[in-house]
C-alpha positions as CSV (number, residue, x, y, z in Angstrom):
1,M,64.7,116.8,155.8
2,K,63.5,113.3,153.9
3,K,63.5,115.2,151.1
4,G,67.1,117.1,151.6
5,F,68.6,113.9,152.2
6,N,67.4,111.9,149.2
7,K,68.6,114.8,146.9
8,W,72.2,114.5,148.7
9,L,72.0,111.1,148.3
10,W,71.3,111.4,144.4
11,C,74.1,113.3,144.3
12,V,76.5,111.3,145.8
13,L,75.3,108.5,143.4
14,L,75.4,110.5,140.6
15,L,79.3,111.6,141.3
16,V,80.0,107.4,141.7
17,L,78.5,106.9,138.5
18,M,80.5,109.1,136.9
19,A,83.6,108.2,138.5
20,T,83.2,104.7,137.8
21,N,82.7,105.6,134.2
22,V,79.2,104.5,133.6
23,F,78.4,107.4,131.7
24,A,82.0,107.7,130.2
25,E,82.0,108.2,125.8
26,K,83.2,104.9,124.7
27,I,85.0,104.4,121.1
28,L,86.5,101.3,119.7
29,L,89.8,101.7,117.9
30,W,91.8,99.2,115.8
31,T,95.9,99.2,115.8
32,W,98.3,96.6,114.4
33,Y,100.1,97.4,117.6
34,D,100.6,94.1,119.7
35,A,102.5,92.4,122.2
36,S,104.6,95.0,124.4
37,L,104.0,97.6,122.0
38,G,100.3,97.0,122.2
39,Q,100.4,97.1,125.9
40,I,102.4,100.3,126.0
41,F,99.7,102.0,123.7
42,K,96.9,100.8,125.7
43,D,98.1,101.8,129.2
44,L,99.4,105.6,127.8
45,I,95.5,106.2,126.4
46,K,93.9,104.1,129.3
47,N,96.1,106.2,132.0
48,E,96.4,109.7,130.3
49,F,94.0,110.4,127.5
50,T,91.0,108.7,129.2
51,P,91.2,110.5,132.7
52,K,91.6,114.0,130.7
53,T,89.1,113.5,128.5
54,G,86.5,111.2,130.0
55,I,86.4,108.9,126.6
56,D,86.9,105.4,127.4
57,V,88.7,103.7,124.1
58,D,88.4,99.7,123.5
59,I,91.5,98.9,121.5
60,L,91.3,95.9,119.2
61,T,94.5,94.6,117.8
62,V,94.3,93.1,114.1
63,P,97.3,92.0,111.9
64,I,98.0,95.2,109.8
65,E,97.9,92.8,106.7
66,D,94.5,92.2,107.5
67,M,93.3,95.4,108.5
68,T,91.8,97.1,105.0
69,N,90.0,93.9,104.1
70,K,88.7,93.1,107.8
71,L,87.7,97.2,107.7
72,L,85.4,96.7,104.6
73,L,83.6,94.0,106.0
74,A,83.0,95.4,109.3
75,Y,82.0,98.9,107.4
76,L,79.7,96.9,105.0
77,G,78.3,94.6,108.2
78,G,77.6,98.2,110.1
79,D,80.1,96.8,112.7
80,A,83.2,99.0,112.0
81,P,85.5,100.6,114.9
82,D,85.7,104.3,115.5
83,V,89.1,104.8,114.5
84,V,91.5,102.6,112.5
85,E,95.2,102.2,111.9
86,L,96.3,101.5,108.0
87,Y,99.1,101.7,105.8
88,S,99.1,105.0,103.9
89,N,98.4,103.9,100.4
90,T,94.8,102.2,101.3
91,A,93.4,105.7,103.0
92,V,92.6,107.8,99.4
93,E,90.8,104.6,97.7
94,L,89.1,103.7,101.1
95,G,88.3,107.3,102.0
96,I,86.9,108.2,97.9
97,R,84.7,105.2,98.7
98,G,83.1,106.8,101.5
99,A,84.4,104.7,104.0
100,L,86.8,107.3,105.8
101,T,85.9,110.7,107.1
102,N,87.0,113.6,105.0
103,L,89.3,115.1,107.9
104,N,89.6,118.5,106.4
105,T,85.6,118.9,107.3
106,I,87.0,118.9,111.4
107,K,87.7,121.9,113.1
108,G,91.3,122.0,114.4
109,V,93.0,119.7,111.5
110,K,95.2,122.1,110.5
111,K,96.7,122.3,113.8
112,V,97.8,118.7,113.7
113,T,98.6,118.9,109.9
114,D,100.9,122.2,110.7
115,D,103.6,119.7,112.6
116,I,103.7,117.5,110.1
117,N,106.3,117.2,107.2
118,P,104.1,118.6,104.2
119,M,105.6,116.0,101.6
120,L,103.8,113.0,104.0
121,L,100.3,114.4,103.1
122,P,99.8,114.2,99.1
123,A,99.8,110.5,99.8
124,L,96.6,110.7,102.2
125,Q,94.7,113.7,100.2
126,Y,92.5,113.8,96.8
127,K,91.1,117.0,95.6
128,S,89.4,118.2,98.8
129,G,89.7,115.4,100.9
130,L,92.3,114.3,103.8
131,F,91.6,110.9,104.8
132,A,94.3,110.0,107.6
133,I,96.9,111.7,109.7
134,P,100.4,110.6,109.6
135,G,101.5,108.3,112.7
136,E,104.8,106.0,112.8
137,V,107.1,107.0,109.4
138,N,109.7,104.8,108.4
139,W,112.0,107.1,105.7
140,T,115.3,105.7,104.3
141,W,118.6,106.4,104.8
142,T,122.2,105.3,104.7
143,Y,123.8,102.7,106.7
144,Y,127.5,102.1,106.5
145,R,130.3,100.2,108.5
146,K,132.7,102.6,109.3
147,D,135.5,100.1,110.3
148,I,135.3,98.8,106.6
149,F,135.3,102.3,104.7
150,N,138.0,103.7,106.9
151,E,140.3,100.3,105.7
152,V,139.4,101.0,102.3
153,G,139.4,104.6,102.2
154,L,135.9,105.5,101.7
155,E,133.4,108.0,103.1
156,A,129.7,107.9,103.4
157,P,128.1,108.5,100.0
158,K,126.5,111.9,99.3
159,T,125.4,111.6,95.8
160,W,124.3,108.4,93.7
161,D,127.8,109.1,92.0
162,D,129.5,108.3,95.5
163,F,127.1,105.5,95.7
164,R,128.1,103.7,92.4
165,N,132.0,104.6,93.2
166,A,131.7,102.7,96.8
167,T,130.1,100.1,94.9
168,T,132.9,99.6,92.5
169,K,135.8,99.8,95.3
170,L,133.7,97.4,97.5
171,K,132.8,94.7,94.8
172,A,136.8,94.7,94.1
173,R,137.4,93.5,97.7
174,N,134.6,90.9,97.1
175,M,132.4,93.3,98.9
176,E,128.5,94.5,98.1
177,S,126.2,97.3,98.5
178,Y,122.8,97.1,98.9
179,Y,119.4,99.3,98.1
180,Y,116.3,98.1,99.3
181,Y,112.8,99.4,99.8
182,Q,110.4,97.5,102.6
183,G,106.7,98.1,102.2
184,D,103.7,96.8,99.7
185,P,104.7,93.9,97.8
186,S,103.0,96.2,94.7
187,A,105.3,99.1,95.5
188,L,109.0,97.3,96.1
189,I,110.2,98.7,92.8
190,V,108.3,102.1,93.0
191,G,109.8,102.8,96.0
192,K,113.2,102.3,95.0
193,L,112.6,104.4,91.7
194,L,110.8,107.5,93.4
195,P,113.8,109.3,94.9
196,F,115.7,109.2,91.9
197,V,112.2,111.0,90.1
198,Y,111.8,113.2,93.4
199,Q,115.2,114.1,93.3
200,R,114.9,115.8,89.3
201,N,111.9,117.3,90.8
202,S,109.4,115.2,89.0
203,D,106.6,113.0,90.1
204,I,105.5,109.4,88.2
205,Y,101.9,111.1,87.8
206,T,100.6,114.3,86.0
207,P,100.0,117.0,88.3
208,D,96.2,116.3,87.7
209,G,96.4,113.0,88.4
210,T,94.8,111.9,85.4
211,A,98.0,109.9,83.8
212,S,101.3,108.6,84.3
213,N,104.3,110.6,83.9
214,L,106.6,107.7,83.5
215,D,107.4,108.8,80.1
216,S,108.8,112.1,80.8
217,S,112.6,112.8,80.2
218,E,112.9,113.4,84.1
219,N,111.7,109.8,84.6
220,I,113.2,108.1,81.8
221,A,116.4,109.4,83.1
222,A,115.6,108.3,86.7
223,F,114.4,105.0,85.8
224,K,117.8,104.2,83.5
225,E,119.8,105.2,86.7
226,L,117.8,102.6,88.8
227,T,118.2,100.1,86.5
228,R,122.0,100.8,85.9
229,L,122.8,100.0,89.5
230,H,121.9,96.1,89.0
231,T,122.6,96.0,85.3
232,E,126.1,97.8,85.1
233,Y,127.2,98.1,88.7
234,K,125.7,94.7,89.7
235,V,123.7,95.6,92.9
236,P,122.4,92.6,94.4
237,L,118.5,92.6,94.0
238,D,118.0,90.4,97.4
239,D,120.7,90.4,100.3
240,P,120.2,88.9,104.2
241,S,121.1,92.4,105.5
242,F,121.4,91.6,109.1
243,T,123.9,88.8,108.5
244,T,125.9,90.3,106.2
245,F,126.3,94.0,107.5
246,A,127.5,92.1,110.8
247,S,129.7,89.8,108.8
248,G,130.9,92.9,106.6
249,E,129.8,91.2,103.4
250,T,127.8,94.1,102.6
251,P,128.8,97.0,104.3
252,L,127.1,99.6,102.6
253,Q,123.1,99.6,102.7
254,L,120.2,101.8,102.0
255,Q,117.6,100.8,104.1
256,Q,114.5,102.2,106.5
257,N,115.2,104.1,109.8
258,W,114.2,101.0,111.6
259,Y,117.0,98.9,111.0
260,Y,118.9,101.2,113.3
261,G,117.3,99.4,116.2
262,A,117.2,95.8,114.5
263,F,121.1,96.0,113.9
264,E,121.5,97.3,117.7
265,V,119.7,94.1,118.8
266,A,120.7,91.6,116.1
267,A,124.2,92.6,115.7
268,P,125.9,93.8,118.9
269,Q,129.0,92.5,118.2
270,I,129.5,95.3,115.8
271,A,128.8,98.1,118.3
272,G,130.7,101.1,117.4
273,K,131.7,99.8,114.3
274,W,128.8,101.3,112.0
275,D,127.2,104.9,111.6
276,I,124.5,106.1,109.2
277,A,124.3,109.5,106.6
278,P,121.9,110.7,104.5
279,F,120.2,109.1,101.7
280,P,122.1,109.6,98.8
281,G,121.1,112.7,96.3
282,T,121.3,114.1,93.2
283,K,123.3,117.6,92.5
284,Q,121.3,120.1,91.5
285,K,122.4,123.0,89.0
286,D,123.1,125.6,91.6
287,G,125.6,123.2,93.1
288,T,123.2,121.7,96.2
289,I,122.4,118.1,96.8
290,N,118.6,116.8,96.8
291,N,118.4,114.2,99.4
292,T,114.9,113.5,99.1
293,N,113.9,109.7,100.0
294,T,110.6,107.8,100.7
295,G,109.6,104.9,102.8
296,K,106.3,103.9,104.2
297,M,104.0,105.2,107.0
298,L,101.1,103.7,109.4
299,V,98.2,106.8,109.8
300,W,95.2,107.2,111.7
301,S,91.6,107.5,110.1
302,I,88.2,108.0,111.1
303,V,85.7,105.6,109.9
304,S,82.7,107.5,108.4
305,S,80.0,105.5,109.9
306,T,81.3,106.3,113.8
307,K,78.3,108.3,115.8
308,K,81.5,109.3,117.8
309,Q,83.2,111.7,115.4
310,E,83.9,114.6,117.8
311,A,85.6,111.9,120.7
312,S,87.5,110.0,117.7
313,W,88.8,113.2,116.9
314,K,89.9,113.7,120.2
315,L,91.9,110.6,120.2
316,I,94.0,110.9,116.8
317,E,94.9,114.3,118.3
318,Y,96.2,112.8,121.5
319,I,97.9,110.0,119.4
320,S,99.5,112.5,117.0
321,S,100.7,115.0,119.7
322,S,104.7,115.3,120.4
323,E,103.1,114.4,124.0
324,F,101.8,111.1,123.2
325,T,104.6,110.1,120.6
326,A,107.7,111.0,122.7
327,K,106.4,109.0,125.6
328,F,105.7,105.9,123.4
329,M,109.0,106.1,121.5
330,D,110.5,106.3,125.3
331,L,108.8,103.2,126.4
332,V,108.8,101.4,123.7
333,Y,112.9,101.7,123.6
334,K,113.1,101.1,127.3
335,S,111.0,97.8,126.7
336,N,112.4,94.4,126.1
337,D,111.9,94.9,122.4
338,K,114.5,97.9,122.2
339,A,112.6,99.1,119.1
340,R,113.2,102.6,117.9
341,L,110.4,104.1,116.4
342,F,109.7,107.6,114.7
343,F,106.7,109.6,114.1
344,S,105.6,112.1,111.4
345,N,105.0,114.9,113.8
346,K,108.1,117.1,113.8
347,S,108.2,118.1,117.3
348,S,108.8,114.6,118.4
349,I,112.3,114.3,116.5
350,D,113.9,116.2,119.4
351,K,112.3,113.8,122.2
352,A,113.0,110.9,120.5
353,S,115.3,108.1,122.5
354,F,118.0,108.2,119.8
355,P,121.8,109.0,119.8
356,K,122.0,112.8,120.4
357,E,124.7,112.7,117.8
358,H,122.1,111.8,115.1
359,I,118.8,113.6,116.1
360,A,119.5,116.4,113.3
361,L,120.1,113.8,111.0
362,A,117.0,112.1,111.8
363,R,115.1,115.6,111.7
364,E,116.7,116.4,108.2
365,S,115.6,112.9,107.2
366,L,111.9,113.4,108.1
367,K,112.2,117.0,106.4
368,N,113.2,115.2,103.1
369,C,110.9,112.3,103.4
370,R,108.1,112.5,100.5
371,M,105.6,109.9,100.4
372,Q,104.3,108.5,96.8
373,T,101.0,110.7,95.5
374,A,97.9,109.3,95.8
375,V,96.1,109.0,92.6
376,I,93.3,106.7,91.8
377,G,94.6,103.4,90.4
378,G,97.8,104.1,91.5
379,P,98.3,101.3,93.5
380,I,97.3,99.2,90.4
381,A,99.5,101.1,88.0
382,N,102.5,100.5,90.1
383,R,102.8,97.2,89.0
384,Y,103.5,98.3,85.4
385,V,107.1,99.7,86.9
386,D,107.7,96.2,88.5
387,F,107.2,94.4,84.9
388,A,109.5,97.2,83.2
389,F,112.6,96.9,85.9
390,N,112.1,93.0,85.3
391,K,112.3,93.2,82.0
392,V,115.3,95.1,82.0
393,V,117.3,93.9,84.9
394,L,116.1,90.1,84.1
395,Q,115.7,89.9,80.4
396,G,118.1,93.0,79.1
397,V,115.3,94.8,77.4
398,D,116.4,98.3,76.5
399,P,115.2,100.5,79.5
400,E,113.8,103.4,77.6
401,T,111.5,101.1,75.9
402,A,110.0,99.6,78.7
403,I,109.2,102.6,80.9
404,K,107.5,104.2,78.0
405,Q,105.4,101.0,77.6
406,A,104.9,101.1,81.8
407,A,103.6,104.5,81.3
408,K,101.0,103.5,78.7
409,D,99.8,100.7,80.7
410,S,99.5,103.0,83.7
411,T,97.7,105.5,82.1
412,I,95.0,103.3,80.9
413,E,95.0,101.7,84.4
414,I,94.5,104.8,85.9
415,Q,92.0,106.0,83.0
416,K,90.0,102.9,83.7
417,K,89.6,103.2,87.4
418,L,88.8,106.9,87.0
419,K,85.6,105.8,85.3
420,E,85.1,103.4,88.2
421,F,85.2,105.9,91.0
422,A,83.7,108.8,88.8
423,R,80.2,109.0,91.1
424,F,82.6,108.8,94.1
425,I,85.2,111.8,93.1
426,K,81.9,114.1,92.1
427,Q,81.1,114.5,95.9
428,L,84.5,115.7,97.0
């Protein structure tokens, strides 16, 4: 009797310990989400992910601008997280160095990537390696003041010809148009150039990623079209967007999708007076319009030093799912922040907290969003596009001469980095 009682007691004790998560697997995640967004993020994981999986998640907030340096130091010191949130342009270099797990080695990765716009993935993969899963994404589209456009007799620009025409008509009335790319400081001009390149069905690198392609005829034409906006049409290089959109001084702006919620909050006095439209495109030979845009995105990676890869992947599967992203978007919009977030998984768009009349446009804009291809040395090579742009716009240098020099300098930089990373690349 006593023996049976002891067994029963041990069983009860075991159940109690399991219920209190003593035996739960625990992983560490680093994210940039803080304040109310961070609290919503933590609550969803704590209340939904952990009860379903038995995996406990410690969440540490790290400023996104410090994330890469802190991760490298923690990795070298043997104190790295299991899962980390990064800017997309850092994932490949960290992955090739061995700091991030090649997700293509994990069973089930295709099920996740199949729900993601394929034009986002080249930013996160190199040869056989995929080093992150896209999370929050910011594409670019057109914002315009409907009231002013009706008064002037304009429609939302469908092509770059339309954009230039609108710019001319607005300037005649002492108003401006504005085109801005918000992201990594080293890629601000590249971010503005890439849509012109992509809309010509080209890329700024050669297909094998070993050299610059900036000196191709398509890319020279793309660079000329970008710089003409500033040299010939005098589109300003800087503009206090929120103020001038509300005042009507700059009623036409090409900005990322997060500005939608920001305009709602910062300028409630113009509610109903503005609208959005697709990013301007380039007419193709068959008469269709290529509206490829670009932007920036946050991504989720598994640090290679983790001893809990399976649990880490389960977490990424969850925070990449439409189940999580739809709830996160909705709760964030209902919070005091009133922010409108978008995520890379296609199935979350229809569940977004967004005006129903714009859902189709959001879906199409995500479909047309293409991130910069990852190549070794690419982030450093980007600065040569900045140099070329400044030479043309600020110093009056011939654009073809400037971009051809940028191509030479970029290729030298890429070749130098390929030699430096050769021992890592061989392992892929």
